[in-house]
C-alpha positions in Angstrom: 22.5 -28.4 50.5 24.4 -29.4 53.6 22.6 -28.6 56.8 25.5 -28.1 59.3 23.3 -26.8 62.1 19.8 -27.2 63.3 17.1 -24.6 63.1 15.6 -22.3 60.5 16.7 -18.8 59.5 15.4 -16.2 57.1 17.3 -16.1 53.8 16.6 -13.0 51.7 18.0 -12.6 48.1 17.5 -9.3 46.3 18.6 -7.8 43.0 19.4 -4.2 42.0 18.3 -2.1 40.2 15.4 -4.3 39.4 13.6 -7.3 40.9 12.2 -10.2 39.0 15.6 -11.8 38.2 15.4 -15.6 38.1 18.2 -17.4 40.0 18.9 -20.7 41.6 19.4 -22.0 45.1 20.8 -25.5 44.9 19.3 -26.0 41.4 15.9 -24.8 42.5 14.7 -21.8 40.5 13.6 -18.8 42.4 12.9 -15.1 41.7 14.0 -11.9 43.4 13.0 -10.6 45.7 13.2 -14.0 47.6 12.6 -14.3 51.3 12.1 -17.7 53.0 12.9 -19.5 56.2 15.4 -22.2 55.4 17.4 -24.7 57.4 20.8 -23.5 58.5 23.7 -24.9 56.5 25.5 -24.5 53.2 23.8 -23.4 50.0 25.0 -22.7 46.4 23.4 -19.5 45.0 23.7 -18.9 41.3 22.8 -15.7 39.5 22.5 -15.5 35.7 25.2 -13.9 33.6 22.4 -11.8 32.0 18.7 -11.7 31.9 15.9 -9.7 30.2 13.5 -8.2 32.6 10.6 -6.0 31.4 12.3 -5.6 28.0 15.7 -4.5 29.4 18.9 -6.5 29.5 20.6 -6.8 32.8 24.1 -8.1 33.2 25.5 -9.4 36.6 28.2 -7.2 38.1 28.8 -8.1 41.8 27.3 -8.7 45.2 27.0 -5.8 47.6 29.2 -7.6 50.1 32.1 -7.4 47.7 31.9 -10.9 46.3 32.4 -10.8 42.5 31.3 -14.4 41.7 27.8 -14.8 40.4 27.9 -18.4 41.7 28.7 -18.5 45.4 28.4 -20.8 48.4 26.8 -19.4 51.5 27.1 -20.9 55.0 24.8 -19.3 57.5 23.2 -20.1 60.8 21.4 -16.8 61.3 19.2 -14.5 59.2 21.1 -13.6 56.0 20.4 -11.0 53.3 22.3 -11.1 49.9 21.9 -8.4 47.2 23.1 -8.9 43.6 23.9 -5.9 41.6 23.2 -5.9 37.9 24.1 -3.3 35.2 21.6 -2.5 32.5 22.9 -3.0 29.0 21.8 -0.8 26.1 18.8 -2.3 24.3 18.9 -2.2 20.5 15.7 -1.4 18.6 15.1 0.0 15.2 12.4 0.7 12.6 12.7 1.4 8.9 10.7 3.2 6.2 9.2 2.6 3.7 8.0 -0.7 5.1 7.9 -2.2 1.6 11.0 -0.7 -0.1 11.7 -0.9 -3.8 15.1 -1.8 -5.4 17.0 1.5 -5.8 14.9 3.3 -3.2 16.5 5.0 -0.2 15.5 3.4 3.1 15.7 5.2 6.4 16.7 3.2 9.4 15.9 4.7 12.8 17.4 3.4 16.0 15.9 6.2 18.2 13.9 3.7 20.2 17.1 2.1 21.5 17.8 3.0 25.1 20.1 2.5 28.1 18.6 2.6 31.6 21.7 3.5 33.6 23.9 5.3 31.1 24.0 6.5 27.5 24.4 4.8 24.1 27.9 5.5 22.7 27.6 3.8 19.2 25.2 2.4 16.7 26.8 -0.3 14.5 24.8 -1.3 11.4 25.2 -4.4 9.2 22.9 -4.1 6.2 23.3 -7.7 5.1 24.7 -6.9 1.7 28.3 -6.5 2.8 27.8 -2.9 3.9 28.6 -2.0 7.5 28.5 1.4 9.1 28.9 2.8 12.6 27.7 6.1 14.0 28.4 7.6 17.4 25.7 10.1 17.8 23.0 9.9 15.1 20.6 7.0 15.5 19.2 7.6 12.0 20.9 6.3 8.8 20.0 5.6 5.2 20.8 2.7 2.9 19.8 1.6 -0.6 19.6 -1.9 -2.0 20.2 -2.4 -5.8 19.2 -6.1 -6.1 16.0 -7.7 -5.1 16.5 -9.9 -2.0 15.7 -10.3 1.6 18.5 -8.8 3.7 19.2 -9.5 7.4 19.8 -6.0 8.9 21.6 -6.1 12.3 21.9 -3.2 14.7 24.3 -3.4 17.7 24.3 -0.6 20.3 27.0 -0.1 22.9 26.6 2.0 26.1 29.1 3.9 28.2 29.8 0.8 30.2 30.9 -1.1 27.1 27.8 -3.2 27.3 25.2 -3.6 24.6 22.9 -5.8 22.6 22.0 -6.6 19.0 18.7 -7.0 17.1 18.1 -8.3 13.6 15.2 -7.6 11.2 14.8 -9.0 7.7 14.3 -6.2 5.1 13.0 -7.2 1.6 13.9 -5.0 -1.3 11.6 -5.7 -4.3 11.1 -4.6 -7.9 8.1 -2.1 -8.3 5.3 -3.2 -10.6 2.3 -1.6 -12.3 -0.9 -3.2 -13.4 -3.1 -1.6 -16.0 -6.9 -2.0 -16.4 -9.2 -1.0 -19.2 -12.7 -2.1 -20.2 -14.5 -2.4 -23.5 -18.0 -3.5 -24.6 -19.4 -3.7 -28.1 -22.8 -4.5 -26.7 -25.3 -1.8 -25.7 -28.2 -4.1 -24.8 -29.6 -4.9 -21.4 -27.4 -7.7 -19.8 -24.3 -6.3 -21.7 -20.9 -7.8 -21.2 -17.7 -5.9 -20.4 -14.3 -7.1 -21.5 -11.8 -6.3 -18.7 -8.1 -6.5 -19.6 -4.7 -5.2 -18.7 -1.0 -6.0 -18.2 1.2 -6.6 -15.2 4.6 -5.1 -15.8 7.7 -4.7 -13.6 9.7 -1.5 -13.4 11.9 -2.6 -16.3 8.9 -3.0 -18.6 8.9 -6.7 -18.5 5.7 -8.7 -18.2 5.3 -10.6 -14.9 4.0 -14.0 -15.9 2.0 -16.7 -14.1 0.6 -14.4 -11.5 -3.0 -14.1 -10.3 -4.7 -10.7 -10.9 -7.9 -10.3 -8.9 -10.7 -8.2 -10.2 -13.1 -6.5 -7.8 -15.9 -3.9 -8.0 -17.4 -1.4 -5.7 -20.7 0.5 -6.0 -20.8 4.3 -5.8 -20.8 5.5 -2.3 -19.4 2.4 -0.7 -15.9 1.3 0.3 -16.6 -2.4 0.1 -14.8 -4.3 -2.6 -16.4 -7.4 -4.0 -14.1 -9.8 -5.9 -15.9 -11.2 -9.0 -13.2 -13.0 -10.9 -9.4 -13.5 -11.4 -7.0 -14.4 -14.2 -3.5 -15.8 -14.5 -1.1 -13.5 -16.5 0.4 -15.0 -19.6 4.1 -14.8 -20.7 3.7 -11.1 -21.5 1.9 -10.3 -18.2 -1.5 -9.9 -19.9 -4.8 -10.8 -18.4 -8.4 -10.7 -19.7 -11.8 -11.5 -18.3 -15.5 -11.0 -19.3 -17.8 -9.5 -16.7 -21.6 -9.0 -16.8 -22.4 -6.0 -14.4 -25.1 -7.0 -11.9 -27.0 -3.8 -12.7 -26.7 -0.5 -14.4 -25.2 2.3 -12.3 -21.8 3.6 -11.2 -19.1 1.0 -10.6 -15.4 1.3 -9.8 -13.4 -1.7 -11.0 -10.1 -2.6 -9.5 -7.3 -4.9 -10.7 -5.1 -6.0 -7.9 -1.9 -8.1 -7.6 -0.6 -9.0 -4.1 3.1 -9.2 -5.1 5.6 -12.0 -4.6 9.0 -12.6 -3.0 10.8 -10.3 -5.6 8.1 -7.9 -6.8 5.9 -5.3 -5.0 2.2 -5.7 -5.4 0.2 -3.2 -7.5 -3.4 -2.1 -8.2 -5.2 0.3 -10.4 -8.8 1.3 -10.9 -11.2 2.5 -13.6 -14.8 3.3 -13.6 -17.7 2.1 -15.7 -21.0 3.8 -15.5 -24.2 2.9 -17.3 -27.8 3.9 -17.6 -30.7 2.1 -19.2 -32.8 3.7 -21.9 -36.2 2.8 -23.3 -36.0 -0.7 -21.6 -33.7 -1.9 -24.3 -30.5 0.0 -24.6 -27.6 0.8 -22.3 -25.3 3.8 -22.4 -22.0 3.1 -20.7 -19.0 5.3 -19.8 -15.6 4.0 -18.9 -13.3 6.5 -17.3 -10.4 7.1 -14.9 -12.4 10.0 -13.6 -15.2 10.0 -11.1 -18.4 10.0 -13.1 -21.7 11.4 -11.8 -25.0 12.7 -13.1 -25.0 10.4 -16.1 -28.3 11.0 -18.0 -29.8 10.8 -21.5 -32.1 13.5 -22.8 -34.2 11.8 -25.4 -35.8 15.2 -26.5 -32.4 16.7 -27.2 -30.8 13.3 -28.1 -27.9 14.1 -25.9 -26.0 12.1 -23.2 -24.4 14.1 -20.4 -22.3 13.5 -17.3 -19.9 15.1 -14.9 -16.2 14.0 -14.7 -14.0 14.8 -11.8 -10.3 14.0 -11.1 -7.1 15.3 -9.5 -6.1 18.6 -11.0 -2.9 18.3 -13.0 -3.5 14.8 -14.2 -4.9 13.5 -17.5 -8.4 12.1 -17.7 -10.3 10.2 -20.3 -13.9 9.0 -20.9 -14.9 6.2 -23.3 -18.6 6.5 -24.2 -20.4 3.5 -25.8 -23.6 4.3 -27.7 -25.9 1.9 -29.6 -25.7 2.4 -33.4 -29.5 2.5 -33.6 -29.5 5.7 -31.6 -27.1 7.5 -33.9 -28.6 8.8 -37.2 -25.3 10.1 -38.6 -22.1 9.5 -36.7 -20.4 12.4 -38.6 -22.9 14.7 -36.7 -21.8 13.6 -33.2 -20.7 16.7 -31.3 -18.8 16.6 -27.9 -18.8 19.5 -25.5 -16.5 20.0 -22.6 -18.0 22.6 -20.2 -20.0 24.0 -23.2 -17.0 24.2 -25.6 -16.6 21.9 -28.5 -13.7 19.5 -28.3 -12.1 16.8 -30.5 -12.7 13.1 -30.0 -11.9 9.7 -31.6 -14.7 7.5 -33.0 -14.5 3.7 -33.2 -17.1 1.5 -34.8 -18.1 -2.0 -33.6 -20.8 -4.4 -34.7 -23.4 -2.9 -32.4 -22.1 0.5 -31.2 -20.1 3.6 -31.7 -17.3 4.2 -29.1 -16.4 7.8 -28.5 -13.1 8.5 -26.7 -12.6 11.9 -25.1 -9.4 13.1 -23.4 -9.0 16.2 -21.1 -7.0 17.6 -18.2 -8.6 16.7 -14.9 -10.7 19.1 -13.0 -14.5 19.1 -12.6 -16.1 19.0 -16.0 -19.5 18.7 -17.6 -19.4 16.6 -20.8 -22.2 16.5 -23.3 -22.3 14.1 -26.3 -24.9 15.3 -28.8 -26.0 12.5 -31.1 -27.9 14.7 -33.5 -26.9 18.4 -34.0 -30.3 19.1 -35.6 -31.5 19.2 -32.0 -29.0 21.4 -30.2 -29.0 21.0 -26.4 -28.3 24.5 -24.9 -25.1 25.0 -27.0 -23.1 28.2 -26.3 -23.4 31.2 -28.7 -19.9 30.5 -29.9 -20.8 27.0 -31.1 -24.0 28.1 -32.6 -22.1 30.8 -34.6 -19.5 28.2 -35.8 -22.3 25.9 -36.9 -24.0 28.8 -38.7 -20.8 29.8 -40.5 -20.1 26.2 -41.5 -23.6 26.0 -43.0 -23.2 29.3 -44.8 -19.9 28.1 -46.3 -21.5 25.0 -47.6 -24.4 27.0 -49.2 -21.9 29.4 -50.9 -19.9 26.4 -52.3 -23.1 24.8 -53.7 -24.2 28.1 -55.3 -20.8 28.7 -56.9 -20.9 25.2 -58.3 -24.3 25.8 -59.9 -23.0 29.1 -61.5 -20.1 27.3 -63.0 -22.4 24.7 -64.6 -24.3 27.5 -66.3 
């Protein structure tokens, strides 16, 4: 600064259409609106080429006195007011969905949040980072699909009616979908029984995802709190397996969860295992992809029953594990779905019988009768079928005796 005359005068520097612009007076940073008494003389005032104020981009245009230079010298010996005019550039903003897109999945990019304070946006130019570029003039929404797993820098440039604009970039990761299966099995039906939990982590192409950590968690009925209890590293085929001792009998939901990695989307799945204690020694357990409730054993009727509920239109299953000592004759096991006899598969282990039942999801009552000599409220149709079966056996035996004579 060169003080050519004595005395102080008020210097006011403003900016339009917004205040808060940082500028310099002889290398000293100040902010509009600026008003100070300064010594008379010569000053260099420098406005920025552009500046972001309150999220908007402002570009220097001119001074209101006609000067077009953003850097100017001012000689004054009286009160002086200077006003810099800025133009607001269009501000680029966009979002996309889904937020965790899969390879081959259509992604919607939405630039509707882009804006221009003193005009209108004339074009939206997209660079999707995979060699694809596209420009629209009216629609801020566009779709794009990636066919290879990668992280792509997506750049949006918006231009307003004053040929000014801005750009913004976001990284978008397209990943391969995965699934993780979970199943449980237990050959033990004694108090303190162990449950084998196993499954496979597969990508969308059916390939096992190896060397990844699958976390196993459980939740009690009526709670939303997941408690991790173990984890396992997948092998070359994507398989994992762990043994778990439930902390108590009751209703548990077990979840297998994988967080995902740089190329694959995470996955999770659940199953339920439900158990009740009987006679202080045995445990009945039911594994299912349904929600199980009202699990009980009627020792008088020698029948296990429970309710199974799931989303209508999907397939459900229940795997019932029963101690061998509680089954007199496995051939006499009868399974009822809502009072109607259904087919099942029977598997034998060292300590137990495993009964697997499959059904269409709805709300069902399932009864497993271990001894049909004690029939627990069976329907008249089932009683009739059992009576007919017994009659046929008796006739066959009688004919056999006649033939011998």
